[in-house]
N, CA and C of each residue as an Amber inpcrd file, in Angstrom:
protein
   312
  -3.1150000   7.9690000 -26.8700000  -2.2130000   8.6240000 -25.9430000
  -1.2350000   7.6410000 -25.3230000  -0.9270000   6.6020000 -26.0130000
   0.0300000   5.6030000 -25.5290000   1.3490000   6.2650000 -25.2230000
   1.8130000   6.1110000 -23.9600000   3.0860000   6.6990000 -23.5810000
   2.9900000   8.1120000 -23.0670000   1.9360000   8.8400000 -23.4180000
   1.8120000  10.2230000 -22.9860000   0.8120000  10.3670000 -21.8410000
   0.3740000   9.2470000 -21.2910000  -0.5720000   9.3000000 -20.1910000
  -0.2360000   8.2340000 -19.1510000  -0.8210000   8.3660000 -17.9890000
  -0.6430000   7.3820000 -16.9270000  -2.0300000   7.0250000 -16.3940000
  -2.2420000   5.7330000 -16.1560000  -3.5110000   5.2670000 -15.6270000
  -3.4010000   4.9640000 -14.1360000  -4.5260000   5.2240000 -13.4470000
  -4.6350000   4.8370000 -12.0570000  -5.9190000   4.0350000 -11.9000000
  -5.8720000   3.1030000 -10.9760000  -7.0250000   2.2530000 -10.6800000
  -7.4620000   2.5860000  -9.2700000  -8.6230000   3.2100000  -9.1120000
  -9.0800000   3.6850000  -7.8280000 -10.2310000   2.7970000  -7.3480000
  -9.9440000   2.0400000  -6.3020000 -10.9680000   1.1990000  -5.6790000
 -11.6910000   2.0580000  -4.6630000 -13.0310000   2.0610000  -4.7300000
 -13.8110000   2.9900000  -3.9240000 -14.8330000   2.2220000  -3.0830000
 -14.8160000   2.4700000  -1.7710000 -15.8550000   1.9590000  -0.8610000
 -16.9200000   3.0500000  -0.7410000 -18.1550000   2.6850000  -0.9720000
 -19.2460000   3.6470000  -1.0080000 -20.2070000   3.3830000   0.1450000
 -20.6950000   4.4450000   0.7460000 -21.6920000   4.3320000   1.8200000
 -22.9460000   3.6750000   1.2400000 -23.5690000   2.7350000   1.9650000
 -24.7480000   2.0330000   1.4460000 -25.8070000   3.0050000   0.9450000
 -26.3110000   2.7160000  -0.2540000 -27.3590000   3.5200000  -0.8670000
 -26.8630000   4.7360000  -1.6250000 -25.5800000   4.9640000  -1.6670000
 -25.0260000   6.1600000  -2.3430000 -24.3440000   5.8390000  -3.6660000
 -24.4330000   4.5830000  -4.1280000 -23.7370000   4.1830000  -5.3490000
 -24.0810000   5.0620000  -6.5500000 -25.3700000   5.3070000  -6.7880000
 -25.7740000   6.0560000  -7.9730000 -25.2630000   7.4800000  -7.9430000
 -25.2790000   8.1020000  -6.7610000 -24.7910000   9.4840000  -6.6210000
 -23.2850000   9.5400000  -6.9070000 -22.5400000   8.5890000  -6.3430000
 -21.0820000   8.5770000  -6.5400000 -20.7720000   8.3070000  -8.0000000
 -21.4340000   7.3550000  -8.6150000 -21.2070000   7.0530000 -10.0390000
 -21.4790000   8.2790000 -10.9050000 -22.5610000   8.9900000 -10.6340000
 -22.9070000  10.1740000 -11.4110000 -21.8000000  11.2300000 -11.2960000
 -21.2870000  11.4490000 -10.1010000 -20.2080000  12.4340000  -9.9070000
 -18.9150000  11.9950000 -10.5940000 -18.5960000  10.6890000 -10.5210000
 -17.4090000  10.1700000 -11.1870000 -17.4950000  10.3580000 -12.6860000
 -18.6900000  10.1480000 -13.2530000 -18.8840000  10.2810000 -14.6970000
 -18.6360000  11.7270000 -15.1680000 -18.7560000  12.6860000 -14.2630000
 -18.5230000  14.0810000 -14.6030000 -17.0530000  14.4910000 -14.5600000
 -16.1980000  13.6080000 -14.0750000 -14.7730000  13.8950000 -14.0360000
 -14.1270000  13.5230000 -15.3750000 -13.5140000  14.4550000 -16.0880000
 -12.9310000  14.1400000 -17.3960000 -11.8040000  13.1090000 -17.3170000
 -11.1250000  13.0070000 -16.1620000 -10.0320000  12.0600000 -16.0220000
 -10.5330000  10.6250000 -15.8180000 -11.7920000  10.4860000 -15.4590000
 -12.3610000   9.1690000 -15.1660000 -12.8100000   8.5180000 -16.4710000
 -12.0750000   7.5010000 -16.8990000 -12.3330000   6.8470000 -18.1900000
 -13.3820000   5.7520000 -18.1000000 -13.3860000   5.0210000 -16.9890000
 -14.3230000   3.9030000 -16.8080000 -14.7010000   3.8040000 -15.3460000
 -15.9230000   3.3080000 -15.0960000 -16.3870000   3.0390000 -13.7420000
 -16.9950000   1.6480000 -13.7530000 -16.5640000   0.8070000 -12.8280000
 -17.0660000  -0.5580000 -12.7450000 -17.6440000  -0.8070000 -11.3690000
 -18.7860000  -1.5000000 -11.2830000 -19.2030000  -2.0400000 -10.0020000
 -18.4710000  -3.3540000  -9.8400000 -17.9750000  -3.6110000  -8.6440000
 -17.1250000  -4.7890000  -8.4330000 -17.5360000  -5.5300000  -7.1740000
 -17.0660000  -6.7510000  -7.0420000 -17.2700000  -7.5210000  -5.8320000
 -16.0250000  -7.3870000  -4.9560000 -16.1870000  -7.7300000  -3.7040000
 -15.0270000  -7.6770000  -2.7970000 -15.1380000  -6.5620000  -1.7790000
 -14.0030000  -6.1630000  -1.2660000 -13.9240000  -5.1690000  -0.2010000
 -14.4470000  -3.7960000  -0.6310000 -14.2620000  -3.4510000  -1.8990000
 -14.6940000  -2.1680000  -2.4260000 -15.9310000  -2.3500000  -3.2940000
 -16.6140000  -1.2530000  -3.5610000 -17.8560000  -1.2880000  -4.3460000
 -17.6670000  -0.8920000  -5.7930000 -16.7450000   0.0360000  -6.0480000
 -16.5210000   0.5600000  -7.3970000 -15.0440000   0.5430000  -7.7270000
 -14.7830000   0.4630000  -9.0140000 -13.4270000   0.6480000  -9.5550000
 -13.5010000   1.7350000 -10.6070000 -12.7790000   2.8300000 -10.3630000
 -12.7020000   3.9090000 -11.3470000 -11.3290000   3.8570000 -11.9920000
 -11.3110000   3.8240000 -13.3010000 -10.0580000   3.8560000 -14.0370000
  -9.8530000   5.2960000 -14.5070000  -8.7910000   5.9020000 -14.0280000
  -8.5270000   7.2950000 -14.3560000  -7.2840000   7.4110000 -15.2340000
  -7.2520000   8.4480000 -16.0280000  -6.1040000   8.6700000 -16.9070000
  -5.7200000  10.1420000 -16.8540000  -4.4310000  10.3900000 -16.6360000
  -3.9220000  11.7650000 -16.6400000  -2.7840000  11.8600000 -17.6230000
  -2.5500000  13.0640000 -18.1070000  -1.4690000  13.2870000 -19.0560000
  -0.1370000  13.2610000 -18.3450000   0.8520000  12.6710000 -19.0220000
   2.2210000  12.7850000 -18.5630000   2.8190000  14.0070000 -19.2250000
   3.6500000  14.7130000 -18.4870000   4.2900000  15.8890000 -19.0560000
   5.7310000  15.9670000 -18.6190000   6.5100000  16.7250000 -19.3510000
   7.9230000  16.8740000 -19.0170000   8.0840000  17.6200000 -17.6970000
   7.1520000  18.5030000 -17.3750000   7.2760000  19.3230000 -16.1690000
   6.2700000  18.9450000 -15.0840000   5.4890000  17.8840000 -15.3240000
   4.4840000  17.5030000 -14.3410000   4.7140000  16.0690000 -13.8760000
   4.3530000  15.8150000 -12.6390000   4.4640000  14.4900000 -12.0600000
   3.0990000  13.8190000 -12.1600000   2.9500000  12.9070000 -13.1170000
   1.6550000  12.2870000 -13.3410000   1.1870000  11.4590000 -12.1530000
   2.1290000  10.8480000 -11.4090000   1.7470000  10.1090000 -10.1990000
   1.1410000  11.0810000  -9.1880000   1.7730000  12.2280000  -9.0060000
   1.2410000  13.2490000  -8.1100000  -0.0950000  13.7810000  -8.5630000
  -0.2730000  13.8770000  -9.8710000  -1.5460000  14.3410000 -10.4230000
  -2.6830000  13.3740000 -10.0770000  -2.4030000  12.0650000 -10.1420000
  -3.4090000  11.0640000  -9.7720000  -3.6990000  11.1520000  -8.2830000
  -2.6780000  11.2770000  -7.4590000  -2.8840000  11.4140000  -6.0210000
  -3.7460000  12.6270000  -5.7060000  -3.4540000  13.7550000  -6.3300000
  -4.2540000  14.9650000  -6.1370000  -5.6990000  14.7790000  -6.5930000
  -5.8740000  14.1090000  -7.7260000  -7.2120000  13.8270000  -8.2350000
  -8.0160000  13.0380000  -7.2230000  -7.4110000  12.0080000  -6.6650000
  -8.1130000  11.1710000  -5.6810000  -8.4190000  11.9860000  -4.4260000
  -7.4430000  12.7110000  -3.9140000  -7.6460000  13.4950000  -2.6890000
  -8.6730000  14.5970000  -2.8450000  -8.5690000  15.3460000  -3.9380000
  -9.3680000  16.5630000  -4.0840000 -10.6960000  16.3590000  -4.7930000
 -10.7840000  15.3600000  -5.6930000 -12.0180000  15.2300000  -6.4890000
 -12.8010000  13.9330000  -6.2340000 -12.1380000  12.8840000  -5.7950000
 -12.8640000  11.6300000  -5.5890000 -13.2270000  11.4220000  -4.1240000
 -12.2710000  11.5680000  -3.2230000 -12.5640000  11.3910000  -1.8020000
 -13.5370000  12.4250000  -1.2570000 -13.6950000  13.5480000  -1.9260000
 -14.5930000  14.5960000  -1.4530000 -16.0330000  14.3830000  -1.9430000
 -16.2590000  13.3820000  -2.7830000 -17.6150000  13.0950000  -3.2540000
 -18.4360000  12.5630000  -2.0660000 -19.6020000  13.1710000  -1.7760000
 -20.4470000  12.6500000  -0.7130000 -20.8360000  11.1890000  -0.9780000
 -20.6150000  10.3330000  -0.0070000 -20.9190000   8.9190000  -0.1440000
 -19.6800000   8.0590000  -0.3120000 -18.5510000   8.6670000  -0.6180000
 -17.2900000   7.9070000  -0.6940000 -16.7520000   7.7290000   0.7160000
 -16.6510000   6.4700000   1.1590000 -16.1570000   6.1710000   2.4980000
 -14.6510000   5.9570000   2.5270000 -14.0880000   5.3680000   1.4850000
 -12.6590000   5.0430000   1.4850000 -12.2120000   4.7880000   0.0460000
 -10.9150000   4.9660000  -0.1860000 -10.3440000   4.6600000  -1.5100000
  -9.0270000   3.9310000  -1.3260000  -8.6760000   3.1950000  -2.3590000
  -7.3350000   2.5840000  -2.4660000  -6.9160000   2.7410000  -3.9090000
  -5.7420000   3.2860000  -4.1380000  -5.3000000   3.6150000  -5.5000000
  -4.0730000   2.8230000  -5.8780000  -4.1080000   2.2780000  -7.0770000
  -2.9650000   1.5860000  -7.6750000  -2.6400000   2.3500000  -8.9450000
  -1.3720000   2.7350000  -9.0930000  -0.9500000   3.5270000 -10.2550000
  -0.1160000   2.6610000 -11.1790000  -0.5130000   2.6150000 -12.4240000
   0.1760000   1.8050000 -13.4330000   1.5390000   2.4090000 -13.7450000
   2.5480000   1.5560000 -13.8070000   3.8960000   1.9900000 -14.1530000
   4.2040000   1.7420000 -15.6190000   3.6400000   0.6380000 -16.1640000
   3.8750000   0.2650000 -17.5620000   2.7020000  -0.5490000 -18.0310000
   2.3520000  -0.3990000 -19.3070000   1.2110000  -1.1000000 -19.8720000
   1.6770000  -1.9190000 -21.0830000   1.1880000  -3.1390000 -21.1790000
   1.4950000  -4.0130000 -22.3010000   0.1970000  -4.2850000 -23.0490000
   0.2490000  -4.1900000 -24.3610000  -0.9360000  -4.3840000 -25.1850000
  -0.8530000  -5.7230000 -25.9280000  -2.0050000  -6.3410000 -26.0900000
  -2.1050000  -7.5600000 -26.8790000  -1.8750000  -7.1850000 -28.3370000
  -1.0120000  -7.9260000 -28.9680000  -0.7530000  -7.6870000 -30.3910000
  -1.1580000  -8.9280000 -31.1770000  -1.7450000  -8.7220000 -32.3090000
  -2.1110000  -9.8520000 -33.1680000  -0.8620000 -10.3350000 -33.8830000
  -0.1790000 -11.2620000 -33.2700000   1.0850000 -11.7660000 -33.8050000
   1.0020000 -13.2890000 -33.8390000   1.1720000 -13.8780000 -35.0040000
   1.0850000 -15.3260000 -35.1310000   2.1420000 -16.0530000 -34.3220000
   3.2400000 -15.3940000 -34.0300000   4.3260000 -16.0160000 -33.2930000
   4.1200000 -15.9770000 -31.7710000   3.0400000 -15.3150000 -31.3020000
   2.8780000 -15.1340000 -29.8530000   2.7420000 -16.4850000 -29.1250000
   2.0170000 -17.4350000 -29.6930000   1.8820000 -18.7250000 -29.0290000
   3.1560000 -19.5140000 -29.1160000   3.8970000 -19.3930000 -30.1900000
   5.1870000 -20.0800000 -30.2980000   6.1560000 -19.5310000 -29.2840000
   6.1450000 -18.2100000 -29.0800000   6.9970000 -17.6060000 -28.0630000
   6.6520000 -18.1250000 -26.6700000   5.3530000 -18.2880000 -26.4150000
   4.9190000 -18.7910000 -25.1230000   5.3680000 -20.2190000 -24.9280000
   5.2460000 -21.0460000 -25.9630000   5.6630000 -22.4470000 -25.8900000
   7.1480000 -22.5450000 -25.5790000   7.9580000 -21.6310000 -26.1090000
   9.3940000 -21.6560000 -25.8690000   9.7440000 -21.4050000 -24.4170000
   8.8730000 -20.7120000 -23.6910000   9.1900000 -20.3760000 -22.2990000
   8.7280000 -21.4550000 -21.3290000   7.9090000 -22.3830000 -21.7920000
   7.3670000 -23.4130000 -20.8890000   8.3000000 -24.5880000 -20.7410000
């Protein structure tokens, strides 16, 4: 779905002892592609993906997903969302290191 979807990175603070319940609910969301336990200010990182459409605002769709489906999960104390604007993929290209050397 390269180009036809948008990813969001949702950092989630979870109430102590509620991690397993929150993870289970996140796993049931079709938009939630990955869930990571993380260190730092937040406890979990959920990577979500929504479809881009000609008539839909994918950024708004991510915001609605967080407001209506993630923040309402019992045990979620807070969220912070970062929405990807563009994604670059690693390509197996023999010239990639030469290109890097040219910029240094």
